[in-house]
N, C-alpha and C positions, 0 to 999 in steps of 0.2 A: 666477463672480462675481468682480469685480475687488477685490483687497485694498486697503483704504484706506491712504493714506500716513500715516506717522508725523508728528505735528506737535510733540510734546513728549515727551522721553524722559529718564529719570533712571537713572544707573548708580552703585550704591553710595553714594547720596546720604546724607550724614551731617551733623548739626549738634550740636556740643558747646558748652555754656555753662559757664563757670567753670573753675577749676583745683583740683587736689588733692582735698581732702574735699568741696569745693563743686562738683565736676565733675558735670554733668548732661547725659547724652546724650539730647537731645530727639528727634532723628531718627536712627535706627540702621541705616545701610546699606540703604536701600530702593531697589528697582528697579521701574520702570514704563515703559510705552510707550503714550501716548494718541494715538489716530488722529484725523484730520481729520473734523469733523462729529459726533464721538462725544459722548455725555453720560456723564460719569463721576462717581461719588460716592465720596468718601473719608470713611468713617464711623468715629467713635470717641468715647469719652467725653472730658470735659475733662481736659487733661493728657496726652492720647495722642500729641501731636506733630503733629496735622493742621494747625493754624494756623501752626506754625513751618515746616512743609513748604510751605504756601501762600506764606509770605513769601519763602522761598528761590526758589520758582518765579517770583515777581514781581520778584525782584532787589532786594528791600527789605533783606535781610540776606545776608551771605556764607555760603557753604557751608564746612564744616570739611574734608570729604573728598567725593570723588565728582565726577561730571560731569553737566551738564544739556545736552541736545541739543535745539536748536530747528530745526525743518524739516530734520532730518537732519544739521545741522552743530553742532559744539561751540559752545555759547554763550560769547561773549566780550563782556561789558558793562563792561569796566574804564574805558573813556572815557565821558564824559558824553554825547557825541554818539551812541555805540553804545547806551547805556542808553535814551536818548530814542527812538531808532528801534525798539528792542525794545518799549518801552511803547506804541508805536502799534499793535502786534500782540497784546499781552496786557494785559488790563485786569481790574478787580475791582469787585465789589459787596460791601460790607462789612455786618456784622451790625447795627451801630447807625447808623441813618440820621441821627440827631441830631448825630453827631460826624464825619460823612463829608464835611462841607462847610466851606469857609472862611466864617465868619460875616460877614466884611466884603465878600464878593463877591455881587453880585446874580445872579439866575438868568440874565439876558442874558449876563453876563460868563462864567458857567460854560459856556454853550452856545458862545459865540464862541471860547473857548479850545479846545473840541473841534474846531470847524471849522478853526481855524488849525493845530491839530496834524495835521490830515489834508491840509494844503496849500491850504486855501481862504482864506488871509488876504486875498488881493487880489480876491476875488469881490465883485461889486456888493452893496450893502447889501440890495437887494430880494431877491437870491438867498439871502443869509444868513437873512433873515427867513422866506423860503419853507422853507428847510431846518429851521429851528428850529420852525416851525409843524407841519411834517410829523412831526418827532420827537415833539412833544407829542401830536399826534393818535394816533400809534402806541400811546401809553400812556393814551389817553382823558383827556388834559388839553388845555386851550385856552391857547395861547401868549399870546393877547391878555389873558387874565386873570392871567398869570404875569409878564409883562414889568414891569420896574422893581421887582419884589418880591425879598425875600431868602428863601432856602430855609427858614429857621426860622419863617417865617409860614405854612408848610404843615403838614399832619398827617404822622404817621409814614409812613402808607401812600402819601401823595402824594409824600413825599420819596424813598421807594424807587422809585416810578414815574418820578420825575425822574431818578434814577440810571440807570434802564433807557433813558430817552430819551437820556441822555448816551452810553450804549453804542451806541444806534441811530445816533447821529451819527458815532461813532468807528469803528464796524464792525471791531473787532479780530478776529483769527483765533481767539483763545482768551479765554474769560471765566472768571475764578475767582469763584465766588459763595460767600462765607464766611458761612454761616448767614443767608442773605438774608431769611428770613421769620420768624425766631425772635422778633423784637420787635414784630410787628404782629399785628392781630387775624385770626381765622380766615378771614373773608370776603376781606380784603385779601390774605391769604396765597395763596389760590387764584388770585386775579387776577394777582398777581406771577408765580406759576409758569406760568400760561397765557401771559403776555407773554414770558417767557424761552423757552418752548417755541416760540412763534411766531417769535421772533427767530432761534433756531437754524434753524428750517425755512426762513426767508426768506434767511438769509445763509450758512448752512452752517458756522457757527462751532462750535468745540469748547467745551463748557461743563463745568467741573469744580466740582462742589458739595462744599463742606467742611461736614460736618454731623454732629450726634449723632442725627439723626432717621432711623432705619432704615426707617421707613414712607415717608418722602419719597424716600429713596434707591431703594427698590423701585419707586415710582410713576414716577420720571422717568428712571432710568438704563439705559444699555446695559451698563455694567460697574460693579461695586462693589468697592471695596477696604476691608477692615476693618483698622483700625489700633489697636494696643495697645502701650503703652510704647515708642513710636517705631518700631515695626516693622509691616509688613503681614503679618498672621497668616493672612489668607484673601482670595482675590480670584477673580473670575470674572464671568459674566453675572449680571444681577439675579436671574434664576430659580435659577441654581446656588447662589448665596450665601444668598439669603433663603429659598427653598423647600427647599433641600437642604444646609443648613449642615453643615460637618464639624468646625469648631473649637469648643471649649467656650465661648470668649469670644463668638463670634458667636451661639451658642445663648442665652447669657445676655442679650445685647443684645435678642434677639428676645423672650425671656421677660419682659423688663422693660417691654415695650410693654403698657400697660393695655388690657384687652379688656372691652368694655361688658357682654357677656352671660355673662362667666365670673368666678368668684371670683379676685381678684388673688393671684398667688403671690409672696410677698415673701421666700421662703426664700433667693433668690439675692442679695438686697441685702446689701451689706457694710456693716454698721453698727459703727463702732468707738467705744468709749467715750473721751470726752475727759477 
């Protein structure tokens, strides 16, 4: 069996905020190697450092220490041109669909920006409309009903589907999905996950889920990384980490998942008096 090529690698990746007494090490010397076409979940509670790590991978914030390698080469996005090229290959879906869009831009403009970013600026208008229609169809939306509208005129679930349609047009090599289903209802959640899985199967992209939902991680992932206080405390295949956990923190995360047919065990919940 041919070993999959590395698409995104981190060595000693660290992020420190503040100085002196206010110094906070949000990400603490983490190492990872994500392969092409892989689905990875980074799981941790709020404050574990997973979103800070995602922002570093996207190039939205600088690293304090360590190196990021993209497609086997050290990432260098110091120039605006290099950063723009990097962003054609790595994109994100964020937690809050209501704050993911520029409220002054219509849906047509959102899609046209994606087409232009992939080098389609000079395509005929008919071809652009065909591409936008195909992208909407992929997520069970009709472009004819969306044209000339603003994203805020849609429901939360529709806005997340619109974000996936945007990814369909961009076809990045890596997609970072930061809690993409946490703010939508259960029915929409299953639909969004199915669409992301289909997108991976159709394009071969790597998907990195940033989540606190360990059940979601087990359901979708090839590999799972458990993050606590800025460090990866456990990693492996989904079966290894979820079914045969070794670390106390991982076991606590699993124990915190409510079970319908069992009495809830709240003994591991850390309740501090204020």
